[in-house]
C-alpha positions in Angstrom: 0.0 0.0 0.0 1.6 3.4 -1.1 0.6 6.4 0.9 1.6 9.8 -0.2 1.9 12.8 2.2 2.8 16.2 1.1 3.0 18.0 4.5 6.1 19.8 5.3 6.8 17.7 8.6 5.3 14.5 9.9 6.0 11.4 11.9 6.9 8.1 10.3 5.8 4.9 12.0 6.7 1.3 11.4 3.8 -1.0 10.4 1.5 -2.2 13.5 3.3 0.4 15.8 3.3 0.2 18.8 3.0 -3.5 18.4 5.9 -5.7 17.2 7.0 -5.4 13.6 5.1 -8.0 11.5 7.1 -10.9 10.2 8.4 -10.9 6.6 7.6 -7.2 6.1 9.9 -5.0 4.1 9.1 -1.5 4.8 10.6 1.7 2.9 10.1 5.2 2.8 10.8 7.6 -0.1 11.5 11.2 1.1 11.8 13.8 -1.4 12.3 17.6 -1.1 12.6 20.4 -3.6 15.9 21.8 -4.7 17.5 23.8 -1.9 15.3 22.1 0.9 16.9 20.7 4.0 15.7 17.3 5.0 16.2 16.3 8.7 15.4 12.9 10.0 15.4 12.6 13.9 14.8 9.2 15.7 13.8 8.9 19.2 13.9 5.0 19.3 15.6 2.9 16.7 16.0 -0.9 17.3 17.4 -3.3 14.8 16.9 -7.0 15.3 18.6 -9.8 13.3 17.0 -12.9 11.9 15.8 -15.1 14.5 
């Protein structure tokens, strides 16, 4: 499912957040700005877990 947001700021959540990440899901975000824009990505929590 592709979602497009055009707001100047926002929040990106993982699928099923705040529950556990679903198995076998590949999630990507494409973030695009106009020429001269500054894009800042700030995280408060970032957890990477290996294959189990």
